[in-house]
C-alpha positions in Angstrom: 108.3 97.8 61.5 109.4 100.1 64.3 112.9 101.5 64.1 115.0 102.6 67.1 116.5 106.0 67.2 120.0 106.0 68.6 120.8 108.6 71.2 124.2 110.0 72.1 124.3 107.5 75.0 123.7 104.6 72.5 126.5 105.8 70.3 128.8 106.0 73.3 127.9 102.4 74.3 128.5 101.3 70.7 132.0 102.8 70.8 132.6 100.9 74.1 131.5 97.7 72.4 133.9 98.2 69.5 136.8 98.9 71.9 136.1 95.7 73.8 135.9 93.7 70.5 139.3 95.1 69.5 140.7 94.1 72.8 139.2 90.6 72.7 140.4 90.1 69.1 143.9 91.4 70.0 144.0 88.9 72.8 143.1 86.1 70.4 145.8 87.3 68.0 148.3 87.4 70.9 147.7 83.8 71.9 147.9 82.7 68.3 151.3 84.4 68.0 152.3 82.8 71.3 151.1 79.4 70.0 153.1 79.7 66.8 156.3 80.8 68.7 155.9 78.1 71.3 155.3 75.4 68.7 158.5 76.5 66.8 160.5 76.5 70.1 159.3 73.0 71.0 160.1 71.7 67.5 163.5 73.4 67.7 164.2 71.6 71.0 164.3 74.6 73.2 163.0 72.6 76.2 159.9 71.1 77.7 158.5 74.4 78.7 157.7 75.2 75.1 155.1 72.4 75.0 153.3 73.7 78.1 153.1 77.2 76.6 152.0 75.8 73.2 149.2 73.7 74.9 148.0 76.7 76.9 148.0 79.0 73.9 146.3 76.4 71.7 143.5 75.9 74.3 143.2 79.7 74.7 142.7 80.1 70.9 140.0 77.4 71.0 138.2 79.0 73.9 138.5 82.5 72.3 137.1 81.2 68.9 134.3 79.2 70.6 133.2 82.2 72.6 133.5 84.5 69.6 131.3 82.2 67.7 128.7 82.1 70.6 128.6 85.8 71.1 128.5 86.6 67.4 125.8 84.0 66.8 123.5 86.0 69.1 123.3 89.0 66.8 124.4 87.8 63.3 125.6 84.9 61.3 129.4 84.3 61.9 131.3 85.2 58.7 128.0 85.5 56.9 127.7 81.7 56.8 124.1 80.2 57.0 124.9 78.1 60.1 121.8 76.8 61.9 120.9 78.4 65.2 122.8 81.6 64.6 121.6 85.2 64.4 119.3 84.2 67.2 118.0 87.6 68.1 117.1 88.8 64.6 115.6 85.4 63.6 114.0 84.4 66.9 112.8 87.9 67.9 109.1 87.1 67.9 109.6 83.8 69.7 111.8 85.5 72.3 109.1 88.2 72.8 106.4 85.5 73.3 108.6 83.7 75.7 109.3 86.9 77.6 105.6 87.7 77.8 104.7 84.2 79.0 107.5 84.4 81.6 106.3 87.8 82.9 102.7 86.6 83.0 103.5 83.4 84.9 106.1 84.9 87.3 105.1 88.5 87.8 101.4 88.8 87.0 100.1 86.0 89.2 97.6 86.8 92.0 99.8 85.2 94.7 102.9 87.2 93.6 101.1 90.5 93.5 99.3 89.9 96.8 102.6 88.9 98.5 104.4 91.9 97.2 101.7 94.4 98.1 101.4 92.9 101.6 105.1 93.2 102.1 104.9 96.9 101.1 102.5 97.8 103.9 100.5 100.2 101.6 98.0 101.2 104.3 100.6 102.4 106.8 102.7 104.1 104.2 99.7 105.8 102.6 98.5 107.0 106.0 101.9 108.4 107.0 102.1 110.2 103.6 98.6 111.6 103.8 99.0 112.8 107.4 101.7 115.3 106.2 99.8 118.6 105.7 102.0 119.4 102.7 101.0 116.1 101.0 97.4 116.7 101.9 97.6 120.1 100.2 99.1 118.5 97.1 96.4 115.9 96.9 93.7 118.5 97.5 95.1 120.6 94.7 95.2 117.7 92.3 91.7 116.6 93.1 90.5 120.2 92.6 92.2 120.3 89.2 90.7 117.0 88.2 87.2 118.2 89.4 87.5 121.4 87.4 88.6 119.5 84.4 85.7 117.0 84.6 83.2 119.8 85.0 84.7 121.7 82.1 84.5 118.6 79.8 80.9 117.9 80.6 78.4 119.5 78.3 75.9 121.7 80.2 73.0 120.7 78.0 73.6 117.0 78.5 74.0 117.3 82.3 71.0 119.6 82.6 68.9 117.1 80.7 70.0 114.2 82.9 69.6 116.2 86.1 66.2 117.5 85.1 65.0 114.0 84.2 66.3 112.5 87.4 64.7 115.2 89.6 61.4 115.0 87.7 61.3 111.2 87.8 62.2 111.2 91.5 59.5 113.8 92.3 56.9 112.0 90.3 57.6 108.6 91.9 57.6 109.9 95.5 54.3 110.8 97.1 54.7 114.2 98.8 51.3 114.5 100.6 52.2 112.5 103.7 55.5 114.3 104.1 53.8 117.6 103.8 51.2 116.6 106.3 53.8 115.5 108.9 55.7 118.8 108.4 52.6 120.9 108.7 51.6 118.9 111.8 54.9 119.7 113.5 54.7 123.4 112.4 51.2 123.7 114.0 52.2 121.8 117.1 55.2 124.2 117.6 53.2 127.3 116.8 55.6 128.2 114.1 52.7 129.1 111.7 51.6 132.0 114.0 54.3 134.3 112.6 52.9 133.8 109.1 49.4 134.6 110.5 50.7 137.7 112.2 52.4 138.8 108.9 49.2 138.2 106.9 47.0 140.1 109.4 49.4 143.0 109.4 49.6 143.2 105.7 45.8 142.8 105.4 45.3 145.6 107.9 47.7 147.9 106.0 46.0 147.1 102.7 42.6 147.8 104.0 43.7 151.2 105.4 45.3 152.0 102.0 42.4 150.7 99.8 39.4 151.5 101.9 37.6 153.2 99.0 38.2 150.3 96.8 36.6 147.9 99.3 33.5 150.1 99.7 33.1 150.6 96.0 33.3 146.8 95.6 30.5 146.3 98.1 28.4 149.0 96.5 28.9 147.5 93.1 27.4 144.3 94.3 24.3 145.8 95.7 20.8 145.5 93.9 20.0 148.2 91.5 16.7 149.1 93.2 18.4 150.2 96.5 19.1 153.8 97.1 22.7 155.0 96.6 23.0 156.3 100.1 21.9 153.0 101.5 24.6 151.2 99.4 27.1 153.7 100.7 26.2 153.1 104.3 26.3 149.4 103.8 29.7 149.6 102.2 31.1 151.7 105.0 29.7 149.3 107.5 31.1 146.3 105.8 34.5 148.0 105.5 34.6 149.0 109.2 33.6 145.6 110.4 36.2 144.0 108.1 38.9 146.4 109.4 37.8 145.8 113.0 38.0 142.0 112.5 41.4 142.2 110.9 42.7 144.6 113.6 41.5 142.3 116.4 43.1 139.3 114.7 46.3 141.2 114.5 46.3 142.4 118.1 44.7 139.5 119.9 46.8 136.2 120.0 43.7 134.4 121.4 41.3 135.6 118.8 38.7 132.9 117.8 39.6 133.2 114.2 43.2 132.3 115.0 42.0 129.2 116.8 39.9 128.3 113.7 43.0 128.7 111.6 44.9 126.4 114.0 42.2 123.8 113.8 41.9 124.1 110.0 45.7 123.6 109.6 45.7 120.6 112.0 42.8 119.0 110.1 44.5 119.7 106.8 47.7 118.1 108.1 45.8 115.0 109.1 44.0 114.8 105.8 47.3 115.1 103.9 48.4 112.0 105.8 45.2 109.9 105.9 42.6 111.2 103.5 42.8 109.4 100.1 41.0 112.2 98.2 43.2 115.0 99.6 46.4 113.0 98.9 45.3 112.4 95.3 44.5 116.0 94.7 47.9 117.0 96.0 49.6 114.5 93.7 47.6 115.9 90.7 48.7 119.4 91.7 52.3 118.2 92.0 52.2 116.7 88.5 50.6 119.8 87.0 53.4 121.9 88.5 56.2 119.6 87.4 54.8 119.7 83.8 54.9 123.4 83.6 57.8 124.7 81.4 58.7 127.3 84.0 59.3 124.6 86.6 61.3 122.4 84.2 63.5 125.4 83.3 64.2 126.0 87.0 65.1 122.4 87.5 67.4 122.3 84.4 69.1 125.5 85.3 69.9 124.2 88.8 72.9 122.4 87.3 74.5 125.7 86.1 74.3 127.1 89.5 75.7 124.0 91.2 78.5 123.8 88.6 79.5 127.4 89.1 79.5 127.0 92.9 81.7 123.9 92.7 84.2 125.4 90.3 84.5 128.5 92.4 85.0 126.5 95.5 87.6 124.2 93.8 89.6 127.2 92.6 89.6 129.0 96.0 92.4 127.7 98.2 90.4 128.9 101.3 87.0 127.7 100.3 85.2 125.3 102.7 85.3 122.6 100.0 89.1 122.7 99.8 89.5 123.1 103.6 87.2 120.3 104.5 88.7 118.0 101.8 92.2 118.8 103.2 91.1 118.2 106.8 89.4 114.9 105.8 92.6 113.7 104.0 94.8 114.5 107.0 92.3 112.8 109.4 92.2 109.7 107.1 96.0 109.7 106.9 96.3 109.9 110.7 93.9 107.0 111.2 95.6 104.9 108.5 99.0 105.5 110.1 97.9 104.3 113.6 94.8 102.0 113.1 96.0 98.5 112.2 92.5 97.4 111.5 91.9 100.1 109.0 95.3 99.4 107.5 94.3 95.8 107.0 91.1 96.8 105.2 92.9 99.2 102.9 95.6 96.7 102.1 93.0 94.0 101.5 91.1 96.3 99.0 94.4 97.1 97.2 95.4 93.4 97.0 92.0 92.3 95.8 91.9 95.1 93.2 95.4 94.3 92.0 94.8 90.6 91.9 91.6 91.1 89.9 93.4 93.3 87.4 96.4 91.0 86.8 94.1 87.9 86.7 91.5 89.5 84.3 93.9 91.5 82.1 97.0 89.3 82.2 96.7 88.4 78.5 96.3 92.1 77.5 99.4 93.1 79.6 101.6 90.4 78.2 100.4 90.9 74.7 101.7 94.5 75.0 105.2 92.9 75.4 104.8 90.4 72.6 103.1 92.7 70.2 105.6 95.5 70.8 108.6 93.2 70.3 107.0 91.7 67.2 106.7 95.2 65.7 110.4 96.0 66.2 112.7 95.8 63.2 114.9 92.7 63.6 118.2 94.4 62.5 117.7 97.5 64.6 116.6 95.4 67.6 119.8 93.4 67.4 121.9 96.6 67.1 120.1 98.1 70.1 120.6 95.1 72.3 124.2 94.7 71.3 125.0 98.3 72.1 123.6 97.9 75.6 125.0 94.4 76.5 127.7 93.9 73.9 130.5 95.2 76.1 129.8 92.6 78.8 129.6 89.9 76.2 133.1 90.8 74.9 134.4 90.0 78.4 133.1 86.5 77.8 135.5 86.2 74.9 138.4 87.5 77.0 137.4 85.2 79.8 137.1 82.3 77.4 140.6 83.0 76.1 142.1 83.0 79.7 140.1 80.1 81.0 140.8 78.1 77.9 144.5 78.7 78.2 144.5 77.7 81.9 142.3 74.6 81.1 144.7 73.6 78.2 147.7 74.0 80.5 146.1 71.9 83.2 145.1 69.2 80.7 148.6 69.1 79.1 150.2 69.0 82.6 148.1 66.1 83.7 148.6 64.2 80.5 152.4 64.6 80.8 152.3 63.5 84.4 150.2 60.5 83.7 152.0 59.6 80.5 155.5 60.0 82.0 
């Protein structure tokens, strides 16, 4: 059982209830005294007025006692007597909770009621006007940033890295890259963008040959037959080196060099093979699979999450980051459109109504069971005291009104009876 804790406000309300009980009881005692005196006066022959007063007082006592019984029967058994249908709240608490849950479910949690209420609110226009205010957009942006940082903090890096790595690898393995590479290479060659790379390679090759001339000549001499004279090998090595240097220098300095044209044709043919040649495409796919399987590549893919996570958190924490600024601008733009575009308002309101209707229709029992189960868990005596403290003062007015109305009704009935009976 769940007990209620009484606050200072509850104690004050209880004192008010006790004061009203005292007043209602005093009024009952007053009409009882009036009845006794009026009856004595009537029997003593003091006049006809005494009968009217006695009748009014008598009816007032009846009304007061009846309403006292009715009010008391709500919370406890009058005079402790086991009278049926008394102490209604303590004994019928669970049934009242079930009835309240059913009432709420039928009258508040129906799809038609929810749709009508949401439609009357004009959520789309109100939301748009609210979001269009820069101060409100800043607030929403800050809350979204906090939620994003919290979500990223809760996520385990190892788990996310595994998921990201698997997703990227699966995606890369399922997609054939050769045709895409071929189209890209074809556009590069057509635009001449590859010539800068050729220029760089030629320049570096020329510089390398200048620096490592002796190494080149030694390599040529080392490959010569053993029966040739050394000076011949030397002359051949020098000749090869000079021709190689001349060739590279001409390629570097002559944009129209035949070798450059050969490179263009080679790249164009290779681009075509990447798109149309089955054997070339298969070899590229095997190379892709081999690269993806390497631990180094998998480590790079997995570590990508850490970098992305750090970038997102840093952007979310920085008030002037592009992420925050763009999110704020988007919210203000959305709010302005919502505030003025009736068609968009209708869409948003339709989504909200559909979502709310689905929730109340699907989870109506769970919502109403919250009411019934909560009330069922309350302590009956404490529940009765809590309710009486909050509404008991108004109920005591019923006793007072019953006394007054009963007296007036008794006076009227007695007057009519005297008039009819002569």
